[in-house]
C-alpha positions in Angstrom: -10.2 93.4 104.8 -8.3 92.9 108.3 -4.7 92.5 107.7 -3.2 90.0 109.8 0.4 90.0 109.6 2.9 92.2 107.7 6.6 92.3 107.5 6.9 94.8 109.6 4.9 93.4 112.6 7.0 90.6 112.2 10.2 92.6 112.9 8.6 94.3 115.6 8.4 91.0 117.2 11.6 89.3 116.3 13.5 93.2 117.8 11.9 92.6 120.9 12.7 88.7 121.4 16.2 89.9 120.7 16.3 92.6 123.6 14.5 90.1 125.8 17.3 87.7 124.9 19.8 90.3 125.6 18.1 91.2 129.0 18.2 87.7 130.0 21.7 87.0 129.4 22.7 90.4 131.1 21.0 88.6 134.0 22.4 85.6 133.7 26.2 87.1 134.2 24.9 89.1 136.7 23.9 85.6 138.5 26.9 83.9 137.4 29.9 86.3 138.5 28.3 88.7 141.0 29.0 91.3 139.5 27.2 94.1 137.3 28.9 94.2 134.6 32.0 92.8 133.1 33.5 96.9 132.5 32.4 100.2 133.2 30.0 100.8 129.9 28.3 98.2 132.0 28.0 100.7 134.9 28.0 103.5 132.8 26.6 106.1 135.2 28.2 105.4 138.3 31.5 105.2 136.3 33.4 108.2 137.2 32.3 107.6 140.9 33.5 104.1 140.4 36.9 105.3 139.0 37.6 107.7 142.1 36.7 105.6 144.6 39.2 103.1 143.0 41.8 105.9 142.6 41.0 107.4 146.6 41.6 103.7 147.7 44.9 102.4 145.9 46.3 106.4 147.3 45.3 105.6 151.3 46.6 101.8 150.8 50.2 103.7 149.6 50.1 105.4 152.6 49.1 102.6 154.6 52.2 100.6 153.2 54.1 103.0 153.9 53.3 104.0 157.2 53.3 100.0 158.5 57.1 100.6 157.5 57.4 103.7 159.3 55.8 102.3 162.5 58.4 99.1 162.3 61.4 102.1 162.4 59.8 103.9 165.2 59.2 100.5 167.5 63.5 99.5 166.5 64.0 103.3 167.6 62.3 103.0 170.7 64.0 100.0 171.8 67.4 101.9 170.7 66.2 104.7 173.1 65.2 102.4 175.9 68.6 100.5 175.5 70.7 104.1 175.2 68.6 105.6 178.5 69.2 102.8 180.4 73.0 103.2 180.0 72.6 106.4 181.3 70.8 105.6 184.4 73.6 102.9 185.0 76.1 105.9 184.6 74.1 108.1 187.4 74.0 104.9 189.7 77.9 104.6 189.2 78.6 107.6 190.2 76.6 107.3 193.4 77.5 103.6 194.0 81.5 104.7 193.9 80.8 107.9 196.2 79.3 106.2 198.4 81.5 103.1 198.6 84.4 105.6 198.9 86.0 103.4 196.1 86.9 103.8 192.2 87.1 100.0 191.8 85.5 99.1 188.7 84.6 102.8 187.8 86.7 103.2 184.5 85.8 99.5 183.1 82.2 100.4 183.5 82.1 103.5 181.6 84.4 101.4 178.6 81.3 99.2 178.9 78.9 101.7 178.6 80.4 103.1 175.4 80.5 99.7 174.2 76.9 99.1 174.6 76.2 103.1 173.4 78.3 102.4 170.2 76.4 99.8 169.4 72.8 101.5 169.7 73.7 104.2 167.2 74.8 101.8 165.0 71.4 100.2 165.1 70.2 99.5 161.5 67.0 99.0 159.3 66.9 97.4 156.3 71.0 98.3 155.9 70.4 101.9 156.8 71.5 103.7 160.0 68.9 104.9 162.3 70.1 107.6 163.6 72.4 109.5 160.8 69.4 111.7 159.8 69.4 112.0 155.9 72.9 110.3 155.5 71.7 107.0 156.4 74.7 104.9 154.8 76.8 105.8 157.1 77.9 105.2 160.8 76.3 108.0 163.1 79.5 107.9 165.0 83.2 107.7 164.1 85.1 106.3 167.1 84.6 102.2 168.2 86.6 102.6 171.8 87.8 105.0 174.6 91.4 105.3 173.0 89.9 107.0 170.0 87.6 109.0 171.7 90.0 110.6 174.4 91.9 111.2 170.8 89.2 114.3 169.7 89.2 117.7 170.3 85.6 117.7 171.1 82.9 115.2 172.1 81.2 116.2 169.3 83.9 115.3 166.7 82.8 112.0 167.6 79.8 112.3 165.5 79.0 111.9 161.7 75.4 112.5 161.2 74.1 115.5 159.5 71.5 117.7 161.1 68.8 117.0 159.1 65.8 115.0 161.0 63.9 112.6 158.8 60.5 113.5 157.7 57.6 110.9 155.8 53.8 112.3 154.6 51.4 109.8 156.7 48.4 111.4 154.5 47.9 114.1 151.7 47.7 116.8 154.6 50.3 115.4 157.0 53.8 115.5 157.5 55.4 113.9 160.6 58.9 114.7 161.2 60.3 111.7 162.9 64.2 111.3 162.8 66.3 110.9 165.9 70.0 112.2 165.0 72.9 110.5 167.8 74.2 113.8 168.3 71.0 114.6 169.8 70.6 111.9 171.8 74.1 110.6 173.0 76.5 113.8 173.0 75.6 114.4 176.9 76.2 110.7 177.8 79.4 110.3 175.4 80.8 113.7 177.2 80.4 112.3 180.6 81.8 108.9 180.0 84.4 111.3 178.0 85.5 113.5 180.9 85.6 110.8 183.0 87.9 108.8 181.3 90.0 111.8 180.7 90.4 112.7 184.7 91.1 108.6 185.0 94.3 109.4 182.4 95.6 112.3 184.5 94.1 114.9 182.2 91.7 117.8 183.7 88.3 118.0 181.8 87.1 121.5 180.6 86.1 123.4 183.4 87.4 121.0 186.0 90.8 123.2 187.5 89.3 122.8 190.6 89.4 119.0 191.0 93.3 119.0 190.1 95.0 116.6 190.5 93.7 114.1 187.7 94.9 110.9 187.9 93.8 107.2 188.4 90.8 106.6 190.7 91.6 104.9 194.2 90.5 102.9 196.9 89.8 105.0 198.9 89.0 107.8 196.9 90.4 111.2 197.4 88.8 114.1 197.9 89.1 115.5 194.8 87.7 112.7 193.1 84.7 112.5 195.3 84.3 116.1 194.3 85.0 115.6 190.6 82.5 112.7 190.8 79.7 114.6 192.3 80.1 117.3 190.1 79.7 115.0 187.4 76.4 113.7 188.5 74.3 116.8 187.0 76.0 115.8 183.4 74.3 112.0 184.2 71.2 113.9 185.1 71.1 115.7 181.9 72.1 112.8 179.6 68.9 111.1 181.0 66.8 114.0 180.3 68.3 114.1 176.8 67.6 110.4 176.1 64.2 110.6 177.7 62.8 113.4 175.8 63.4 111.8 172.8 62.1 108.6 174.0 58.7 110.3 174.6 58.9 112.2 171.4 59.3 108.9 169.7 56.2 107.4 171.6 54.1 110.4 170.3 54.9 109.5 167.0 54.3 106.1 167.6 50.5 106.8 168.7 50.6 109.4 165.7 51.1 106.5 162.9 48.7 103.5 165.0 45.9 105.8 164.7 46.6 107.2 161.1 46.9 103.5 160.0 43.5 102.9 161.8 41.8 105.6 160.2 43.2 105.0 156.7 42.1 101.5 157.4 38.2 102.1 158.3 38.7 104.1 154.9 39.2 101.4 152.7 36.8 99.6 154.1 34.1 101.9 153.5 35.8 102.2 149.9 35.5 98.7 149.7 31.9 98.5 151.0 30.8 101.5 148.6 32.8 100.0 145.5 31.1 96.8 146.1 27.6 98.3 146.1 28.4 99.3 142.7 30.4 96.9 141.3 28.8 94.0 143.0 25.1 92.7 141.8 21.6 92.1 143.8 21.6 87.9 143.7 18.2 88.3 145.1 16.9 90.7 142.0 19.4 89.3 139.6 17.7 85.8 139.8 14.1 87.5 140.2 15.0 89.6 136.5 16.1 85.9 134.9 13.3 84.1 135.6 11.6 87.4 134.5 13.6 87.9 131.0 13.4 84.0 130.5 9.8 84.4 130.8 9.5 87.3 128.7 11.6 85.6 126.0 9.8 82.5 126.1 6.9 84.3 125.1 8.2 86.3 122.6 9.4 83.2 120.8 6.0 81.6 121.2 4.3 85.0 119.5 6.7 84.5 116.5 6.3 80.5 116.2 2.2 81.2 116.4 2.4 83.7 113.7 4.5 81.9 111.8 2.0 79.4 111.5 -1.6 81.7 110.6 -2.8 81.9 107.5 -5.6 83.4 105.7 -7.2 79.9 105.4 -7.6 80.0 109.0 -10.4 83.3 109.3 -12.0 82.1 105.2 
């Protein structure tokens, strides 16, 4: 006699129905959330790749945030350096104008104005930190505020309180950028030129200026020794300009390097986002098709179980 149904057959059909039910539920979740699963177990085969991609993306994003702050600092540094360069240009022009007009009227007043502006630019801060102090960012890089204090110093170098350590930053895992600018490096030639002119005005011959004696207030018209002294100071003004412009150029190169780095890092994050999405995000069209197929299989399983429950040997006698 042929066996129509057994307990094991019923259990097998029930197990298959539960599998179809689980499969359809998974596909419903994929359609509803747009994700392949709610945990790493759902994508176990690619879990390690996903975690690695997320780690790299987070690290790159951290570098990007720091580099954006650095870009802001370099931009502010660039503005300050441009201002200092303008002062140096104006000082040179003052010397030329004074000699050409043969009149010392206004020269010392211009020096005082240049110094006040220079001090203001050297004391530029970002988030409460001085830009030109080296790693000593909590202290003003220059300790004088007027020409009287400047003239009281033994040397111009004594006017600076920055240390000699330039700031650096890691742009990524493999590159470190030195971007710090020191006040003494960019402003000492300019401040020294201002100080020498002020010294002469106050009757003190600057170091190396013995040939231009006697020192004293610049007159109108200028005395021959005053003209010679101012002409000799022209080369110092040119040096001051070159010093600042070199620093400005270096800062500009750093700005370009950081901008390029940010572009590359954004491209890397965009790529990783797409890569992670390919692992995490479900193909909705595929998920809908699978859900429909799962629904069909589940319906069929339930119908078979229902039909099997109604079978009787009497139907075959």
